[in-house]
N, C-alpha and C positions, 0 to 999 in steps of 0.2 A: 461564611460567603460562600462559599465551597458549597454547605448546605441547606441553601435558599441559588441555588446554581440547578440542586443534582435536585431540589424538587417539583420546577419550575419544570426543568431535563426531562421528568415523569408527569407531568400536569399535563401544562401547558403549552409545550411545544407536540406530546400527537394531534390532540385540535389545532393546532393555527396552523402544521402541518397538510395534513390533511383538509381542512377548509385553502390549500392552498391551488392543492394539486386538482380539486375542484372548479376552483379557477381555473386555471390554465392546464384545462384537458382541455384534446385536442387528436386528431390522426396523423399528423407532421412529424417526430417521434416516436420513439417505445425505450423505455427505462424495462429490460430485462433484470432487475432485482425486484421492486415489486406489482409489476407486469402493470405502470400504470402510459395511462395513451398520452399526448400529451402540446402543448400548439407548438409548445419550444422548451425548451431548455433556457436557464438562468445563470445571470455572467459570474461568474468569479471570479479571487486572484484577482494577483495585478496589475494583468493586462486587461482584464473584462471577462472573459473569451466563457462566449455560451458550455457552458460542462453541466450541472448542479442541475437533478432532476426535482424538478419542484414538487415533489410531493415529498418521498424519505434519502433527501440529499446528496444520492450520488454521481460520483465526478464519472470523469475518462476511464481513471487505472479502478476506481475498481468494477463499471460495467463489465468492461477489461478480462477483467479474473472474473468476474462471474461467469459472463462464460467461457472461458475456459473452464470453467468448473462442469457446467453443463457438458459440453463436446471429449469431455477427458473423466469420464467417471467414475473411471477407474486409476485416477489420481490419488481419493479414497478412498482407506477403506477399513471396515469399522477395524475395533482395536485400535486405533491409530495414532503417536505421542506427537501431537504440533507441538509447537515453538509460536508462540506469534506476537512480533518483534514491535511495539508504536500502534494498538489499533483501534484499527478500526471498524466507528458504534457496529457499521451495517455488516460485517463479518465478525466481529464481539457474539450478536445474538446471532447468529448463524452455530458457531462452531457451539459455544457458552453451551449451547442450549439442543445440544446432538449426543444420547448417550452412546456412544460407538468411535467420542474422539475426547479420548483423555488434551484437554483444553490447558496451553496456560499459557495467560498477556502478560505483557510484562514491556514495559516502557523506563526510559534513567529520569523523563520527572516528574514519576507515579506521584511527590510525596512533597509534590515543589504550591505556587501560591496559585491557590483558587482550581486545579485539578479538581476533574469533572470524569477521569479514571472507574470503570467499577471496583469495588472494594475487592476485589478475590485480585487484581492483576499487580501483579507481583514490581518489585524493584529492580531494574537490569539494565547491566551499565555491556553491549552488549562489545566492548573495546579488550571488558574484560567480565566473563561470567566462569569465576569465582567457584560461586557454588556449585556450580553444577556440570552432572561426573559427565567425560568421557560420549560418547554414543548410547544420548540420552533418547535421541528425538527421532521417530521416522521424517517429522517435516517442518520445514522452518520459512515462514511467514515473516516478509521483509521489504515491506513497498516501498518509495522515498523514502528511504531517512540514511543512507548514504551521501549521501550529494552534501549532505551535515557532518561529519563524524571529520572529523584533522586527519583521523588516523585509523584511512578505513580499512587499510592491508588489515594489521593487527586483530578489527574486526568479521573480517573476512577468515582469517585463522578464527578467529573462537567459534563460527559459527563454522565452521569445517570440523574442530574437535565436536563440537555438543554435537555436534550432527553421526544417526549411525549410517555403521559402511549400507552404503542402497538407497543412503535415506533420499530425499531431497529436496530440497531448499530456489524456492519462486525467491530472489531478491533486485526486485523491480531499482529501476533509477531510467530515471529523463534521459534521453540518448543523442549528444548534439550528432541529425550523422550529415555535419558538414562541418564539423575536428573527425580531422587523423585519427589524433591522439586528445585524450585525457589533460584538462586543461583547469587549477584552480591553483588560488594564490591562499596561505595559511594563519598572514599579517593582517587580511583584516576581518580589523572587528567592528568596525562602528553595522548597524541595519541597511543605512541606509545608500553605504559603499557597497555592501555585498547586497542591495536591493538592485543597485545597479548599476554593479558588473556580472552580479546574475540572479536578479533576477525572482531574489526571497532573498528574507534578513539571516535566511539562519543558512544558510549554504555556503559554499566554502570552496565547490571545484565543476563542471560543468565536466561528465560523461562527455565521452570519444569514442569512434567505432571503434576502439582498442579494448572496451569496454570488457567483454569476454577475455583475453590477452589477461587479465587487472588478475581476472574471479581464475583462470585456470594458473595462471601463476600464482599461488597461495593455496592449489589441488582442488581443484573444483575443474567435475569437468561439466560442458555451456551446452543447452539443447534448446537454442533461444526459437520462439515458437512465434513468426511475425501473423500478425496482424488476417492477411488477407491469406494467410491461413484454410484458419477459421472460418474468416466472413465472406461474404460475396459484399461486392463495393454499393450495392440495396441497405445490404444491413447494416455495413461500416457509418452508415450517411442517416440509417434511422436511428441509434440507439448512437451516438455527439460520438464518438470514437472514431480515435486518428490513425489513417491509413498507416503509416511508421512506423507507430510504436509492435513493441512485442512479446511473449513473454519470457521476463528469465529467468527461463531452471535450468538447475542446476543439479551434479549430483555428487556424491561420497565413493 
């Protein structure tokens, strides 16, 4: 089944997305990832928010990080060694083809049924990366993963361990600005209960405004960059972003 999915992904899907991009062509919104201009973004998620690019399927957080890389070009440098946790396809394609980056993509579910990750994606449990030596990576990318991990403290410590001194990690999570303190419920195992409580079948917590403190408690230095420091209000609307979002930049 995974072979068929991969085949369709490589053949039929690109044609479909190209045609869909043409269908929604316009000048109301713009995707910085594929440079397309469209009449609107498409609805996705349990809340059916208008967030997906019709052509490249980027969402708000993809476009936010893409723009961060454009506005902070010094973040990546030749010879950089990068670990990408649960790699998004749009960034896998970008980083894996860059000869100046020593790129490793990894996910805990790489061997699961019907997985369609690229063949060079390694098995990776970020709460126990015993096969990776201390001080290995210059950069770690981990977006919207931590809310699914019961022992996030252990994952934070492991990422810090394999990061080089002075290395950078972007550990993105959705932060609830209305919560002063992170809320979690590890007792929920039913997907419907988790959707009802946290809005996602895999989530076990909502991070609150104390997210930087939780990172600092495990040894990270934090420098959260508000989206409004990178972009104008007009750009935020045009790119279909969430105004209150930040880049959760951490360092060792």
